[in-house]
Residue, then its C-alpha position, 0 to 999 in steps of 0.5 A: m497355232r502357237t501364240v507370242a506376245i509382246a510388250t515394248l517399253g521405252c523409245k520409238v526405236n524400241q517400238y520399231d524393233s518389236e514390230a520387226i520381231a513381230g513379223e518374224f514370229r509371224r513368218a515362222g506361223f505364230a500368231v501375235v495376240p495381246f500381252e495380256d493373253v496367255a501366250d506360247v512366247y512372250v517377248i519383252n522389248t526392255c528399256t534401261v534409260t532409267q532405273m524405272g525402265d529397269k523396274k518395269s521391265r522385271q515387271l512385265i517379265r514376272r507378269a508373263n511368267a504369273k499369266n503362263p509358268d509354262a511360256l517362254i519368255v524372251a528378254a529383248g532390247c537395252y535392259a537385256q543387254a546391259s544386265p543379261e546376268e540379272v535378267a537371265a535370273l528372272p522366272g521363265v526367262y529363256v532367251v536373252s537378246g540385246t540389241y543386235d542380232r535380234a533375227r535370231i530370237v525366233e530361231a532360238v525359240l524354234d529351235f528350244e521347241k525342236d530338241s531345246r539345244g539352243l543356239e551357240t552363245t557367248g557368255d556363261h549361258d552355253e549350256a545345252v537343255e535336254d527337253t524331257h518336259g514336253s515341247f518348251g522344255p523344262k519349267g522355271a528354274n531347271r530352264v537354262p537360259k541362253v544369251l544371245v548378245e555380244a559385247t558392244c564390241a562386236f556389234g556389226g553394221y546396221e541390222e536390217l530388221p524391216a517392220d511389217g506395218w503397225t496397228e494404228r493405220a495413220r502413222a508408220y515409223v521407219k529407223i533410219e540409224d541404231g547406235c549412239e556415240n555421244f557419251c553424254s555423262y548421265c546415259k547408258v545408251p552408247y554402251v547398251r545400242g553400240p556405235v553409230r550405224s546407218r541404214e542404207l538410202e535406198r532401203i529406207r525409201r523403199e520402205i517408205e513406199r511399202f508403208v504409202v501403199q498399204g495406206y499409212k499417211e504419215v511416215v515418222l523418221t526415228g532412230i537413236d542418235m538420228g541427227a548422227y545418221g550418215r557418220d558411218f557412210g563419211g558424212s554423205p548422205d546425212l539426215a537432210d538428204v534422209l528427210a529430202a528423199a522421203a518427202n519425195v516418195d510418191g503418195v506420201a502425205r507427211v514425213r516427220l522427224s523424231s528427237v534431233d540434238p542441237t548440235d545436229v540442226s544444220e542450216k541444210l536440215i532447216d532449208v529442207m524443212a522450210k521448202s517442203d509442204v510434205i515435211c511436218p513443221h514440227l521439232h523435238i530438240p532435246l535441252q536438258s539444262g538450261s545451265d551452261k555448267v550443268l550441260s558441261r557436267m552432262n556432256r552435251r556439247y552445245t551452250m545455252s546461246h547455241y541451243q538458242d540460236v538455232v531454235a531462232m533460225a528454225r523459227e525464222r525459216i520454217s512456218d507454224l513450227a512447234v518446238t517440243t524437248d526433254v529437259i532433266v532436273g536434279f542433275p548432280g551439281e544442279d544448284e537452285e541457280a542452274f534450275q532457275a536458269t533451266c525454267d528461264a530458258c523454258q519460258r524464253l524458248g517457249f516450247s509447245r511440249m515438255h517431257v521432264f525427267q527426274y535424273s537416274r542415277r546409272r550405274g557404270t555412267v560417269a555422272s553416278g560417280l559425279p559429287r553433289q548428288v541431288p536428293r529425291k526430294e529437291k528432284e521432285r520438287r524441281s520436276a513438279e515446278l517445271i511440268g507446270l511450267g510446261r503445261e503453261l507453256s503448251l497452253q499458250f501455244h495451243r491458244g494461239l491456234i483458236g480460230r485457224v483451221m489446222p490440217v489434222l490426220v485422224e487416229q481414231a474415230e468414232q459417230n461424229q468424232f475423231e481425234g488426231l495430230t495437226a502437222n505440228y504435233v498438237r492433239v486435236y479432239a473434234d465433231g465431224r465424220a471422218l475416218p482413220g488416215d483421213i486429213v481433215g481441216v479442223r477449225i479450233s474453238e478451244a485450248d487445253e493444256g494437252f490438246v485443243r477441240g474444234s469442228i471439222e471445216r473441209t477435207t484438204 
């Protein structure tokens, strides 16, 4: 049986897309094997949010080529969309597929296996290749890549490419939207993902129902700019409507939102969350900076005052709410005063978890041309300081759970121990017998900056 191995970099949307691509290969008769194995085809679903994402994408492509020089390598995702010619020049790459029309990946591979003539494509890589070197055609530099992506303006509607399932048996991701139109000055995502395209609500509901039947207990709604859901439908339904519909699916135990911008955390959304026992009391709301001046240069479209009001309103109405966030340090023009404003804001807001990123200069973005770029050493110093603060805040939040019994969704278990997540997104390690997919009550007895410990108390 022909084999395919898939590696994924980046966000939860990329993870969803990789699962969907894996399903297409399975239906075509391929066995999906671990990326470390020798495979006939390798798919690298790339990321370009940071320079490190580009670098890791190239490293994975080279690793696949070293593992099996005769394999066909497919480069998909955001880096492939942003820099198709650069990616096509890497050793072993045959198919360069960006962030749209990914259903054609398997078609391209099968077509090359059959007669090596590929697909009609756009761009500069549309020559045919005669297959005189075996079932997977010429090797190395003689293989001509086929670029399947078109310009961003050619994106159509939402590409319905459902995921079959997930290796992790407790939680399933459901993609509800693709694309972004915010054009934050540091970000390449709108250029590589295209405009907002929302998935039909009925299709979302049917996928959740299918995952519930398969035994998944938690559903995580995700998208590139999830809060923009429905804008291309004229504003109705919106994200709150999707969340309510998901929570009403028979048999679903938990529904969780992934990242939502502060401008999209509406009173309606908070009201839906507050009234449901199924919706997880967890909001990931990117802050990015605590300085209004920096936020303006980032083109983030909100102020610190607005952000704080949103968090306060959510905490007032949603019990046990955890708020997590993303922060960028070293953005052009961020002086020491602006950085300290970010530290002070994080301290006041008391996040339960913080993801800290050093600003990464991305070619083609507005921020790449801004004056007063921050030196690398200074970005590293600020990052280390803010990461330390984030750990302190996490520890404070976790200590507040000591003595409480928290429902935990078990993800992994062995012998008399297991680990999982609370509804408000705290990692738990506990003593007791449980199976993956169980939801059990755990009495919390110890707190660490990254997790809590406890023992099983009751089944919920």
